[in-house]
C-alpha positions, 0 to 999 in steps of 0.5 A: 419158145418164141412168140411166133411159135406160140402164135402158131400153136395158138392157131393150130391147137398145139401146146407143149406137144399136145394136140386136140382134134375137135371138129372132125365130123362128116360134112365139115372140115376139121378145126382145132380149138386152141389148147392153151392150158393155164400157164402162168408167167413170171411177170404176172402179179400174183392174185390177179385183179378184180373187175374194179381194177379193170374199168375206171370210173368213166361212164361207159366203162362203168356201165360195162363193168356193172352190166358184166357183173349183173349178167353173171349174177342173173345167170347164176341166180337162175341156175341156183333157183332151177336146182332148188326147184327141180333138184332131186334133193329138194322138197319138190323133187322128193314129193313130185319126182316127175317134176325133177325128171321132166326138168332134167330131160326136157331139153334133151329131147329132140325139139319139134321144129316149125317149117320156118325153123327147119328152113332157117336151120337148114340155111345155117347148116349150109353156111357151115358147110362152105369152106373158105377158098382164097381162090374164089373172088367172092371170098377175096372180096369178103376179106377186102370188105372186112379190112375196109370195115376194120380200117376205114380210110386206110389203103387196102393191102394186097391179099398177101401182106404183112399188114394183115397181121395188124388185124390178128391174122397169124401171117401175111396170108389170112386165107391160111388161117381159116382152115376148118373155120370156114367161110362162116367165120369170116361172115361172122366178123363182117356181121359184127363190124357192120351191126356193132361197129363201136364194139367191133372197133373197141375189141379190134383195137383193145380200147377197154381196160389195161391189157396184158403184154401178150394179147389175144389175136383178134381175127384168130380169136374170132374164128375160134369163137365161131367154132365154139358156138358151133360146138356149144349148139351142137350144129356139127352133129346134126342133132339138137340135143343140148339145152343151148341147142334147144334154146337156139332153135327157139331164137331162130324162129324170131331171128334168122341171123340169131347165130351171127347175133349170138356170135357178137355177144360171145365175142364181147363176153369173151373180151370182158372175161379176158379183162376180168381174169387179167388173162394173157396169151396162153390163157385164151383157151381157159377164157374161151371155156368160161365164156361158153359156160357163161353164155350157156347160163344166159341162154338157160334163162326162162325169159330169154326169147331173143338174143337181145334178151341176154343180159350180156347183150347190153355190153354190145350197145352200152 
């Protein structure tokens, strides 16, 4: 199988003839999350590497290393403590069964939304409903802006050019890669480039760690991260019935751009997971799933009142 074929299957969610339709609900275009499996390659050393093998002793990378470890430990410890306190097998669970019941169902109830939350959630859902349209000048200008932010000082290519592949688009025409990702996935990339330019450039140019021969394509990875967040938060269903979705609307109350900020954290977290697992191209879906799990754990922390409170947020600013 050629690398070109693999790239096509990465984007269209088709590996070994399998296909998954994940985002086909009323009011939204469909988008296929990549089904990459966990294939192993003959040229990959057995056993992988630890985080200590990835980041060297230089100050910033060492800081990212410990931040990543601590964020995982904090989230896992909090989840363990919650299971002890509210689990049906614990002493509290036995003698105060209502505590366990209320803890398990608390986040599954439809939350009360303030007028501000309703407004901001409505604005976000309207953004989700906008498909990318390469014929619209506004969308063309947004693509051009992304290029200028990614490669300041370089000449802007035509909207159809082989140069776009350098950013991690599948082909010479980026507009064909959005599909159901919609215009919001491009907005997310632009927001990332503007608000956290150093982190954006590190990920775009794969500056951290020792990389696999087959790296994830940056732009397409960004589209998939937008999609993953939409699914995780339950934004495509119109119902906020998951713990992550409940916490998200709490974050919206204090930050209208909570989704975009969460996107930046998720992208940086995904790259850290990628390096920690010494992942290669065909393992992208596995890394994306582990990123979602870690992000859900951090959102479940009691003291998280804004995206900045997430332990992994420090990786963006470190």
